[in-house]
C-alpha positions in Angstrom: 177.3 53.7 49.7 174.9 55.4 47.3 177.4 58.6 46.7 180.5 56.0 46.7 178.7 53.8 43.9 177.8 56.9 41.8 181.6 57.9 41.4 183.2 54.5 41.7 186.5 54.5 39.5 188.5 52.0 37.8 189.7 50.0 40.9 188.5 46.7 41.6 184.8 46.8 42.9 184.5 45.8 46.5 182.0 43.1 47.7 179.7 45.6 49.2 179.1 47.3 45.9 178.4 44.1 43.8 174.6 44.6 44.3 173.1 43.9 40.8 171.4 40.3 40.5 171.0 38.4 37.2 167.5 40.0 36.8 169.0 43.7 37.4 171.6 42.8 34.7 169.0 41.4 32.3 166.6 44.3 32.9 169.4 46.8 32.3 170.5 45.1 28.9 166.9 44.6 27.9 166.2 48.4 28.4 169.4 49.2 26.4 168.4 46.9 23.7 164.9 48.2 23.4 165.8 51.4 21.2 164.8 53.4 18.3 168.3 53.2 17.1 168.1 49.3 16.7 164.9 49.7 14.7 166.8 52.0 12.4 169.6 49.6 12.2 167.3 46.7 11.4 165.8 48.8 8.6 169.0 48.4 6.7 168.6 44.7 6.5 165.4 45.0 4.4 167.5 45.1 1.3 168.0 41.1 1.9 164.1 40.7 1.8 162.0 39.6 4.9 163.2 35.9 5.2 166.8 36.5 4.6 166.8 39.4 7.1 165.4 37.4 9.8 167.7 34.6 9.3 170.6 36.9 9.3 169.0 38.8 12.6 168.7 35.5 14.2 172.5 34.1 13.3 174.0 37.5 14.2 172.2 38.0 17.5 173.1 34.6 19.0 176.7 35.2 18.0 176.9 38.7 18.9 175.2 38.4 22.5 177.0 35.3 23.2 180.4 37.4 22.9 178.5 40.1 24.9 177.7 37.8 27.6 181.4 36.5 27.8 182.4 40.1 28.0 179.9 40.4 31.0 181.2 37.6 32.6 184.9 38.7 32.5 184.0 42.1 33.9 181.9 40.5 36.9 185.0 38.2 37.7 187.8 40.8 37.4 185.6 43.5 39.1 187.4 46.3 36.7 185.7 48.3 33.8 186.4 47.3 30.3 189.4 49.3 29.3 191.5 48.5 32.5 190.7 44.7 31.5 192.7 45.5 28.4 195.9 46.3 30.5 196.4 42.4 30.6 196.5 41.3 27.0 197.9 44.7 25.7 199.9 46.1 28.6 199.2 49.0 30.6 200.2 51.7 27.9 199.0 49.4 25.1 195.4 49.8 26.6 195.5 53.6 25.9 195.0 53.1 22.2 191.6 51.2 22.6 190.8 53.5 25.1 190.9 56.4 23.0 189.0 54.6 20.3 186.3 53.6 23.0 185.9 56.9 24.1 185.5 58.2 20.4 183.1 55.3 19.9 180.9 56.2 22.8 180.9 59.9 21.6 179.6 58.7 18.3 177.0 56.4 19.8 175.9 59.2 22.1 175.6 61.5 19.5 173.5 59.3 17.1 171.3 58.4 19.8 170.6 62.1 20.7 170.0 62.6 17.0 167.4 59.8 16.8 165.6 60.8 20.2 165.5 64.5 18.9 164.1 63.4 15.6 161.4 61.3 17.3 160.4 64.0 19.6 160.5 66.5 16.8 158.1 64.3 14.8 155.8 63.9 17.7 155.8 67.5 18.4 154.9 68.4 14.9 152.0 66.0 14.8 150.6 67.3 18.0 151.4 70.8 18.5 152.9 72.0 15.1 156.2 72.6 16.5 159.3 71.8 14.7 162.6 72.7 16.5 165.1 69.9 16.6 167.6 71.6 18.5 165.5 72.2 21.6 164.8 68.3 21.7 168.6 67.8 21.5 169.0 70.0 24.2 166.3 68.7 26.5 167.4 65.2 26.2 171.3 66.1 26.6 170.2 67.5 30.0 168.3 64.3 30.8 171.4 62.1 29.5 173.5 64.3 32.1 171.3 63.5 34.9 171.0 59.9 34.6 174.7 59.2 34.1 175.5 61.2 37.1 173.2 59.0 39.2 175.4 55.9 38.4 174.5 52.3 37.0 173.1 51.0 40.3 170.7 53.5 41.0 169.8 53.9 37.3 168.8 50.2 37.1 167.0 50.0 40.6 165.2 53.4 40.7 164.6 53.8 36.7 164.7 50.7 34.7 163.3 48.2 37.0 160.6 50.4 38.3 158.9 51.4 35.3 161.0 52.2 32.2 161.5 48.5 30.9 157.8 47.6 31.5 156.4 50.9 29.5 158.6 50.2 26.7 157.9 46.6 26.5 154.1 47.4 26.1 155.0 50.0 23.6 157.0 48.0 21.5 154.4 45.2 21.5 152.0 47.7 20.1 154.4 48.8 17.4 154.9 45.5 16.4 151.1 44.8 15.9 150.9 48.4 14.0 153.7 47.2 11.7 152.1 44.0 10.9 148.4 45.3 10.7 147.7 45.5 7.1 151.2 44.8 6.1 150.4 41.6 3.9 153.4 39.8 5.7 152.7 36.7 3.3 153.7 38.7 0.4 156.5 40.2 2.0 157.8 36.9 3.2 157.7 35.4 -0.1 159.4 38.6 -1.8 163.1 38.6 -2.9 165.6 41.2 -1.6 166.5 44.3 -3.6 170.2 43.7 -3.5 173.0 45.6 -2.2 173.6 43.7 1.0 174.7 40.1 1.2 173.5 37.8 3.8 176.8 37.7 5.9 177.1 41.6 5.7 173.6 41.3 7.3 174.9 38.9 10.1 177.8 41.3 10.6 175.6 44.3 10.9 173.5 42.5 13.5 176.9 41.1 15.4 178.4 44.9 15.3 175.4 46.0 17.1 175.9 43.8 20.0 179.7 44.1 19.5 179.4 48.0 20.0 178.7 47.1 23.7 181.7 44.7 24.1 184.1 47.1 25.4 181.3 48.6 27.9 179.9 45.4 29.3 182.3 45.2 32.3 181.7 48.9 33.2 178.5 47.6 34.6 178.8 43.8 35.2 181.5 44.6 37.5 178.6 45.5 40.0 177.1 42.1 39.4 176.8 39.6 42.6 178.4 36.6 40.3 179.9 35.9 36.9 177.0 33.4 36.0 174.4 35.9 36.6 176.2 38.7 34.4 176.8 36.1 31.8 172.9 35.0 31.8 171.6 38.5 32.2 173.8 40.3 29.5 173.3 37.8 26.7 169.6 36.9 27.3 168.9 40.4 28.4 170.3 41.8 24.9 169.4 38.8 22.7 165.5 39.6 22.9 165.3 43.1 21.9 167.9 42.7 19.7 166.0 40.0 17.3 162.7 41.6 18.0 163.8 45.3 17.0 165.9 44.2 14.1 163.0 42.3 12.7 160.5 45.1 13.6 162.7 47.8 11.6 162.9 45.4 8.6 159.3 44.9 8.6 158.4 48.3 9.2 160.6 49.5 6.1 159.4 46.9 3.7 155.6 47.2 4.8 155.6 51.0 4.8 157.4 51.6 1.7 159.9 53.9 3.2 163.0 54.9 1.4 165.1 56.7 4.2 165.4 56.0 8.0 164.6 59.3 9.3 161.0 58.7 7.3 160.7 55.6 9.5 160.3 57.6 12.8 158.1 60.3 10.9 155.8 57.5 9.7 155.4 56.0 13.3 154.6 59.4 14.7 151.8 59.6 12.1 150.4 56.2 12.8 147.6 57.3 15.0 147.3 58.4 18.6 148.2 55.1 20.1 151.3 54.5 17.8 152.5 58.1 18.7 152.3 57.4 22.5 154.2 54.2 21.8 156.9 56.4 20.2 156.9 58.6 22.8 157.5 56.0 25.7 160.4 54.7 23.3 161.7 58.2 22.9 161.7 58.7 26.6 163.2 55.4 27.3 165.9 56.1 24.7 167.9 58.3 27.1 169.3 55.1 28.6 171.0 54.5 25.4 173.3 58.0 25.6 173.3 57.5 29.5 175.3 54.3 29.0 177.9 55.6 26.6 178.5 58.9 28.4 179.0 57.0 31.6 181.3 54.5 29.9 183.3 57.3 28.1 183.8 59.0 31.3 185.1 55.8 33.0 187.3 55.0 30.1 188.8 58.5 30.3 189.8 57.5 33.7 191.9 54.7 32.5 193.9 57.7 30.8 193.5 60.0 33.6 192.9 58.2 37.1 192.8 61.3 39.1 190.1 63.3 36.9 186.8 63.4 38.8 184.2 61.2 37.0 181.4 63.8 37.4 183.5 66.5 35.4 184.5 63.8 32.8 180.6 63.0 32.6 179.8 66.7 32.0 182.5 67.2 29.4 181.1 63.9 27.4 177.8 65.0 27.6 178.6 68.6 26.4 180.6 67.0 23.2 177.8 64.5 22.3 175.3 67.2 22.7 177.0 69.6 20.4 177.7 66.5 17.8 174.2 65.9 17.5 173.3 69.5 16.7 175.6 69.5 13.9 175.5 65.7 12.2 172.7 63.6 10.8 172.4 59.9 10.3 173.5 59.4 6.9 176.9 57.4 7.6 175.4 55.3 10.4 175.5 52.1 8.6 179.4 52.6 7.8 179.8 53.4 11.3 178.5 50.2 12.8 180.8 48.2 10.5 183.8 50.4 11.4 183.1 49.7 15.1 182.9 45.9 14.5 186.2 46.0 12.8 187.9 47.7 15.7 186.1 45.9 18.7 185.5 42.4 17.7 189.0 41.3 17.3 190.1 43.3 20.2 187.8 41.0 22.3 189.0 38.0 20.6 192.4 38.9 22.3 190.7 39.6 25.6 188.9 36.5 25.6 191.9 34.4 24.7 193.7 36.2 27.4 190.9 35.3 29.9 191.0 31.8 28.9 195.0 31.5 29.4 194.8 33.5 32.7 196.0 36.9 33.1 199.9 37.4 32.3 202.4 39.6 34.3 201.9 43.2 34.1 203.9 45.1 31.5 203.6 48.5 29.7 203.3 47.1 26.3 202.4 43.6 25.3 203.1 43.3 21.7 201.5 39.9 21.3 198.2 41.3 22.2 198.8 44.4 19.7 199.8 42.6 16.8 196.9 39.9 17.3 194.4 43.0 17.5 195.9 44.4 14.3 195.7 41.2 12.4 192.3 40.7 13.4 191.4 44.3 12.1 193.3 43.9 9.0 191.2 40.5 8.4 187.9 42.3 8.9 188.8 45.4 6.5 190.0 42.7 3.9 186.8 40.9 4.0 184.5 43.9 4.8 186.1 47.2 3.8 184.6 50.0 5.6 185.2 53.5 6.7 186.2 56.8 4.6 186.3 56.7 1.0 190.1 57.1 0.9 190.4 54.1 3.0 188.1 51.6 1.3 189.3 52.6 -2.0 193.1 51.8 -0.7 191.9 48.4 0.8 190.1 47.8 -2.3 193.3 47.4 -4.3 194.4 44.7 -1.9 194.3 41.4 -3.9 191.1 39.5 -2.7 189.6 42.3 -0.9 185.8 41.6 -0.2 185.7 38.4 -2.4 185.8 36.1 0.7 182.1 35.1 1.3 182.3 34.4 5.2 181.4 36.6 7.7 184.1 39.4 8.6 183.0 39.5 12.2 183.7 35.8 13.2 186.9 35.8 10.7 188.4 38.6 12.6 187.5 37.5 16.0 188.8 34.0 15.6 192.2 35.1 13.9 192.8 37.5 16.9 191.9 34.8 19.3 194.0 32.1 17.9 197.1 34.3 17.0 197.4 35.8 20.7 197.1 32.5 22.1 199.8 31.0 19.9 202.1 34.2 20.4 201.7 34.1 24.1 202.4 30.4 24.3 205.4 30.8 21.9 206.8 33.5 24.2 206.1 31.7 27.7 209.2 30.2 29.5 209.9 26.7 28.6 209.1 25.5 32.1 205.6 27.2 32.2 204.7 25.6 28.9 205.7 22.3 30.3 203.4 22.9 33.3 200.5 23.9 31.2 200.8 20.7 29.1 201.2 18.6 32.1 198.0 20.4 33.9 196.0 19.6 30.7 196.5 16.1 31.1 
């Protein structure tokens, strides 16, 4: 069964492999949430000031993790990966477009995560041994990522996360929190105003985007869950706690240490004493669960396009591409990358959620109602929060009213896609079926 689980493809998971409990799912998402990259993302909210940064984090985390939990629930009940779930609302061929985007986002995340791991390891090695060769650490942790991805999700949770990884990083994160608060003059930071450059709802969107980046991946892991309820609770609560904790820690570290760029945050932690260096070492080692998840999910997503391709070969290909990207790219465009992901995947999940509540439709090659609703949600997000390459944001900025709406782009795009898909699907349903639904609702 172990070898069978390691390479299970895109067909529904049989009962004998549905072995992950709510605790297992919670530990998995808790481990994925405890990440150096989340701390770095939280530092972007420092522009709001500490009070508003914490409020934006709390609001965004609750909303984003509720959606993530629902994605986990759908995956557990339908027992297939995330990109296969999209065959229902978008059609078999219609699922190819989000599959391609998901592979790209997974490559992007794995690349960014390897960059952060290598930066942290390089800072530690420089402090202890005077050794500064970032490329060495990229290759080392790329190899570790490959080994974990080949092991498969059940083995990863049971043999790595559950036994020791999550407990070590909780202790190290607790120490880093104390180190950030020690001598930080939190009362002054609490009363200080933000520096500007980021609105409250952009801060909420940035927090939601962190959870939303996992929406297309959630089912890849919760399809192995014992129950839908356990998948929902484990996913939503498991990711909520570290998301709030580390976003707040990132903002606090940025404000209290007077840092002016995100890479310097990692260097400052490494130089904070022996204990803080050890805490950063524990987080660095645990960080490999992040690229593991993205490499594994990218390979499973590619199987939606190429079902006959060996999963292990795809894992090797994705790991190689992510490692190569980490050798050549820096963190400069990370914030824009998060917003861009949200604009793609939040409305897409709105379509999937509506399809789940309405019940799976008949299989088709292309379902235009789902594609149109997704496109409308994406357009709404970009209208409210233009993000992406400069030529694109300049083009969107010329649309009347662009970026003037004060509400959040995340919820607005999700609700629009959800409602529009439900309306289009209802309008296209045969009259007799509509009457049956109405009668059943009474």
